[in-house]
N, C-alpha and C positions, 0 to 999 in steps of 0.2 A: 504494500500500500504506500503510494507516494505522499510525501508530506512537505509543505512549504510554509514559510513564515513571511508575512507581509509587513515590512518595517524593521529597519536595522538600528533602532535606538537601543538603549541599554536593555530594556525588557525584551524586545524582539530578539536581540542577539543572545541574551541569556536563555531564552526558550529554545532557540536553534541549537545552542551548545548542549543543553539538557537533552534534547531529542536525539542528538548525535552521539550521546555518551555510550550507547550500545553498538556503535559502528554504523548506524543508519545514515544514509545520505539525506541531507536536509538542504533545501534550496532557500536562500535568504534574499529577499528583495530589498534593495536600498536605492535611494535617489542619487546619492553623491558618488560620482565616478571614482574619485580618489579613495573613498571608503570601500568600494567594490574591489578596487585593485589591492588595497591593503589586506582585506579579508582573504582574498584568493591567493595573494602572494606570500604574506607572512603570517596568516591566520591570527590576526589581531584586529581589534576595533578600538584604536587608541582615542577616537573622538568621543565615544559614548560609553565604552566598557573597558577601560584600559587595564583593569586587573585580570582579565581573562585571557588565557591562551586557548584558542578555538581548535576544535577537532578538525583534522584535514578533510573530513567528510561534510563539513559545512561549506557550501559554495554560494557565493553571492552573485546576483544578477541585477541588472537594471531594466530587464525586459518583463513587463507585466504578463505577457502571453505565456511565458515559461511557468510562472507561479500559478497562473489560471488553470493549467493542466493538472495540477495536483489534486489527488482525491480528497485530501484533508488540507485546508488552508487556515492557518492561525493568523488572524488580522490584528496587528499590533501597531497600526498607524495611530497618531493622535486622534482623539475623538472628533475634533472639529474638521478633520480631513478625511474621515472614513468614507463619506458619501462620494467625494470627488475621486478618490483612489479606486474604490470599487466600481464606480461608474466608468472609469477609464479602462477597465479590464475587458478583454474581448469575449471571455466566457467565464463561467463560475463553477467552482467545484461542488461536489455533492455535499460535503460537510464544511461549513464555514464557522470557525470557532472564534468568537469575539473576545479579545484580550485587553482591549482599551477600556478605560473607566471614565465615564463622563456622560453629559447630556448635551445634545446638539444645541448650540446657541441659536437664538432666533426661532427655531421651530419647536424647541422643548421636547424633541423626540429622544427616547432611549436608543442606544446603539442597535438593539435588535430590530427596532422599527426602521432605522436608517438602512440597515443591511437588507431587510426584506424588500425595501423599495429599490435599492441600488443593485441587488443581486437576486432577482426573483428566481425561484426554483431551488435555491440552496436550502439545505437543512441547517438551521441556526442553532448554535450552542454558545454558552458563555463560560469562560474560564476566569475565575476571580478568587481572590483570597489574600492572606498575608504573605506577600512575596517581595523581598528586596532582590533586585536583579543580580547583584554581585554574589549573593549567597546561593541563588539557584544555579548560576554559572559555575560556582565552586563545588557543586554537588552536595551542599548541606541539606539536611532533612527539611522538607517543605510539604505542606498539605494545602490543597485548594478545593474549591467547589467547582464541579463541572456540571453546569445546568444545561440539560438537553431539551430543546424545544421539540425534538423528535422522539422524546420519551426513552424507554428502556431499549428499544431497537437501535437508536442512535448511540446510546451509551455503550451498547455491546460492540459497536464498530469503533468508537473513539477511545475508550479507556485502555485497550491493549496497545494502541499506537502511541498514547501519551504518557501512560504511567511508567515510572522508572523506580528502582529500589529506594531512592531518596526523594522522589517526587510523586506524591500520592493524591490523586483526584478522588473526590467523594461525590456520589451521584445526587442530583436534584433535578426535578422537572420545573422548578420555579425560576424561569429565565428573568422575569421582572424583578424578583427579589434579589437575585444575584447582581443584577445591574444597579439597582438602587443602592445596595450596600456599598458597592465600589465607588459610585458617584458621590454619595453624601459624605463618606468618610474623608474624601479629599478636601472638602470644604472645612470639615471639623478639624482636620490636621493643621490647616492654616491657623485656626483659632488656638489650638494648643501651642503652636509655635509662637504666637503672640504672647501667650502666658509666659512662656520660657524667656522670650526676649525682654519682657517687662520685669522679669525676676519675681514673679508672683508666687512661686513655690510649687511643691508637689501636691499639696492639698488642693490648690486651685485647679491644677491640671487634671487630677483624678475626678473632681467634681464636674469639670467641663466634659470629660469623656462620658461620664454617666448621663449628664443632662443632654449631651449631644446624641448619645445612643437613643434616648427617649424621643428626640426629634426624628431620628432615622426611622424608628418604629412607627411613629404617627404618620409620617409621609409615606412609608412603604405600604402600610395597611390601606391608606387612602387610594393608592394606585393598584391595589389588589395583590400585593406581595404577602407571603406567609411569614408570620412571626418567627417560626422555627428557622427559616432560611436566614433571616437577619440576625438571629442569635448564634449563627454558625460561623464558619470560616470566612465567608464572603461579606459578612456584616461586622459583628462584634470582633472577630479575630483580626480582620484587616484594620478595623478602627484602632484597636489597641496598638498594633505594630506602627502604623503611620503617625500616631499621635505621641510617639515616645522616642523618636530618634531623628537626628539631623540627616540620616541617610534617606529620609523621606523628602522629596523635593518640595512638597506642600508644607511640611513642618518647617523646612529651612526658609521658605518664603515668609511664613508667618513670623518666624524668629527675627528675620531682618526687618519686618514691619514693626514688630514690637520694640526693636532697637532704634526706631526712628527713620527707617528707610522710606524713600519715596516709592509708592507703588508702581508708577509708570517707569521709573528708572530701573527698578528691580526686575520688572518683567522684560524690559528691553535688553537687559544685560545677561539674560539666561539663555544658554544654548538649548537646554532641555525644558520641556513643558511642565509647569506646575498646573495640572489640569483643573484643580480646584478653583483657580482664579477665573477660568472660563465658565465653570459650573455654577459658581455662587450667584451671579445675576439671574440666570434662567431658573435655578432652583428656588430662589426667593420668589420669583414671579409665579412659578408653578404651585408653590406652597400657598400663596395668597389665593390663587385661582381655586384651589381645592379646600380652602378654609382650614389649613393646617398651620398651627403655631410653630414657627421655627426661629426663635429669637437669636440663637447663636449664628445660624446661617445668615440671617438678615444683617447681623452685626459684621460678619466677615465681608459681605457685599459692600457695606458702608465704608469699611476700612480700605477696601480696594479702590473706592472712589476718592479716597484721600482724607477721610475723617480721622482725627487723632486717636491712636490706640487707647490711651489712658482715659479719654472721655467715653469711648465706647464701653470699656470695662466698667466704668463708674455707672453707666446707664444699666448695664446688666445686673450689677450689684444692687441697684435701687428698685428692681422689679418687685411687685407685691409678693409678700410671703403667703403661703397657703399649703394645701396638701401636695406632696411631692408628685403624685400621679397627675395633678392638674397643671404642674409648672411648665 
């Protein structure tokens, strides 16, 4: 069964390396010609994943028609570019596994809706969970959710091709829940980075994770996600990881904001995408549309618009007290 990865950023490269760890040939699509040359010539990706030495069975290409022929395609392009990249492909594989986390700006669509429109006829799955790219590439133990829109039949095709001794997918059929967990946690990770940047302490960060998780649950249930999904690897698990380390791009962005950085300058200076910055505005709008209270998400949106971090924190601390389940 042929397998390819669409997108040679840190996460895409890590997935390609993981998939090639048993000697399988993996095709990796990249935009940058110099990156393609480096991967094929020296088996490195110094631009996005400099810590990894790639298996010789990972081959890079800039030709979308090559990856389109794969039976399994892992799509790891930034969420805001998924539609255009899939739309440029001449054909589509049977199984399309979405590995990017976010919500499309403007339309408010989850990635599975974007993919169904851009790649009609594909069977859609979502791979999501607590995953730092450099650890996956190094072969460190990792567990993820593999939510299959095609149910157990698709799971039976996919998990033997994706699972490795240290990379363990767990089955779900809740595609919506898997995507919401991955999208919302990016925004909450920015908030936790702000707490760290302001020096507010571990108590505040723990409280923010708990209250942020409550926002994730409310929003997820409003869109039809299952609570059990959001309590698992792709929800709570991913939230804990990305809210706890500067290895998270979103946490790092928040930390810089908390330290007084200018949002526009910080975003312009980043080679890699902090997807939570794109998700915060559309998530705030969707929450309002569905009548879901998400004060932390709304606060991150205002921060990214330039509101002072300390003032935003003061407003959150001044919210009315009451039952925790209503907060």
